[in-house]
C-alpha positions in Angstrom: 107.2 128.4 87.9 105.2 125.8 86.0 107.9 124.9 83.5 111.0 125.6 85.6 112.4 127.7 82.7 113.8 131.2 83.2 111.2 134.0 83.2 111.1 137.5 81.7 113.8 139.1 83.9 116.4 136.4 83.0 115.2 136.5 79.3 115.7 140.2 79.1 119.2 140.0 80.7 120.2 137.2 78.2 119.0 139.3 75.3 120.9 142.4 76.5 124.0 140.3 76.9 123.7 139.1 73.3 122.9 142.5 71.9 126.0 143.9 73.6 128.1 141.3 71.7 127.8 143.1 68.3 130.2 140.6 66.6 127.9 137.7 67.1 124.5 137.3 65.3 121.6 135.5 67.0 118.0 134.6 66.3 115.1 135.2 68.7 112.1 132.9 68.4 108.8 133.9 70.0 106.5 130.8 70.4 102.8 130.8 71.2 100.3 128.1 71.7 97.2 128.9 69.6 93.8 127.8 71.0 94.9 127.3 74.6 92.2 129.5 76.0 89.4 127.5 74.3 91.2 124.3 75.3 91.3 125.5 79.0 87.6 126.4 78.8 86.8 122.9 77.5 89.1 120.7 79.5 90.2 122.8 82.5 93.4 124.5 83.5 95.1 121.4 84.8 95.0 119.9 81.2 96.1 123.3 79.8 99.0 123.3 82.2 100.0 119.9 80.7 100.1 121.5 77.3 102.4 124.2 78.6 104.7 121.7 80.2 104.7 119.6 77.0 105.8 122.6 75.0 108.7 123.3 77.5 109.7 119.6 77.1 109.6 119.8 73.3 111.7 122.9 73.3 114.3 121.3 75.6 114.5 118.3 73.2 114.7 120.4 70.0 117.0 123.2 71.1 120.3 121.5 71.6 122.4 124.7 72.0 120.7 127.9 72.9 118.6 129.6 75.5 115.0 128.7 76.4 112.7 130.9 78.5 109.1 130.9 79.5 107.7 134.4 79.1 104.5 133.5 81.0 101.2 132.0 80.0 101.6 130.2 76.7 104.5 132.3 75.5 108.0 131.0 75.1 111.3 132.4 73.9 114.3 130.7 72.3 117.7 132.3 71.5 119.9 130.4 69.1 122.2 130.7 66.1 120.6 131.8 62.9 121.9 128.8 61.0 119.8 126.4 63.1 116.4 128.2 62.8 114.7 126.2 60.0 115.7 122.8 61.4 114.7 123.7 65.0 111.4 125.2 64.0 110.5 122.3 61.8 111.4 119.8 64.6 109.4 121.8 67.2 106.3 121.9 64.9 106.5 118.3 64.0 106.9 117.1 67.6 104.2 119.4 68.9 101.7 118.3 66.2 102.5 114.6 66.9 102.4 114.7 70.7 99.3 116.9 70.9 97.2 114.3 69.0 98.0 111.7 71.7 97.0 114.2 74.4 93.7 114.9 72.6 92.8 111.2 72.5 93.5 110.8 76.2 91.6 114.0 77.2 88.7 113.3 74.9 88.4 109.8 76.4 88.3 111.2 79.9 85.9 114.0 78.9 83.6 111.6 77.0 83.0 109.6 80.3 81.7 112.8 81.9 79.4 113.9 79.1 75.9 112.7 79.1 75.0 113.9 75.5 78.0 112.3 73.9 79.3 115.4 72.3 83.1 115.6 72.0 84.9 118.9 72.1 88.2 119.0 70.3 89.5 122.5 70.0 92.5 122.7 67.6 95.8 123.5 69.3 98.5 124.7 67.1 101.9 126.3 67.6 103.1 129.6 66.0 106.7 130.6 65.9 107.9 134.1 64.9 111.6 134.5 64.3 113.8 137.6 63.8 117.6 137.7 63.5 120.0 140.3 65.0 123.0 140.6 62.6 124.9 143.2 60.6 121.9 143.7 58.3 119.3 144.1 61.0 120.7 145.3 64.4 118.5 145.9 67.4 119.4 148.2 70.4 117.0 147.0 73.1 115.3 143.7 74.0 111.9 145.3 73.4 112.8 146.1 69.8 113.8 142.6 68.9 110.8 141.2 70.8 108.5 143.5 68.8 110.0 142.3 65.5 109.7 138.6 66.5 106.1 139.2 67.7 105.2 140.7 64.4 106.6 137.6 62.6 104.6 135.4 65.1 101.4 137.2 64.0 102.2 136.2 60.4 102.8 132.6 61.5 99.4 132.7 63.3 97.7 133.5 59.9 99.1 130.2 58.4 96.8 127.2 58.4 97.9 124.9 61.3 101.2 125.1 63.1 103.9 127.1 61.4 106.7 129.6 61.6 107.6 132.8 59.9 111.0 134.5 59.9 112.4 137.9 59.1 115.9 138.8 58.0 116.0 137.1 54.6 112.4 137.8 54.1 111.6 134.1 53.8 108.4 132.4 54.8 108.2 128.8 55.7 105.3 126.7 56.9 105.4 123.7 59.3 
């Protein structure tokens, strides 16, 4: 695989294991790169792959303890303790937004050399994170159920301006 991270089968097994341990709460983060299709159309899949690898590297740096998986395409999954959610989400968003700017500059310079008209294409790449928590207040039975809840939160995060995250459990919203 492109990122070297565990895929869907391992992700599901890890979630099942955590759901079976009813005494321990955990958070599921679904992470999506917004604008990657347009970026790929503009810059090519090789550059798009660099973005996917960059996100995997950012997650590895930001998630000190927890599980990181690559669900395929531009979708990632992180399992971690609920207490660390806000700090980890903010760190991921900050690092992504910083590092992506440097990549734009490099890619735009290369692309600019090839363009005869001098138009620069700079599709906005952002990151959206949806978080849901499995605990005594909100307990899930199957991996699909907790995935669906986190995906719903990710859709809320996508509606924010720029990169951001949205979490469910306490009913809080936070922007990056």
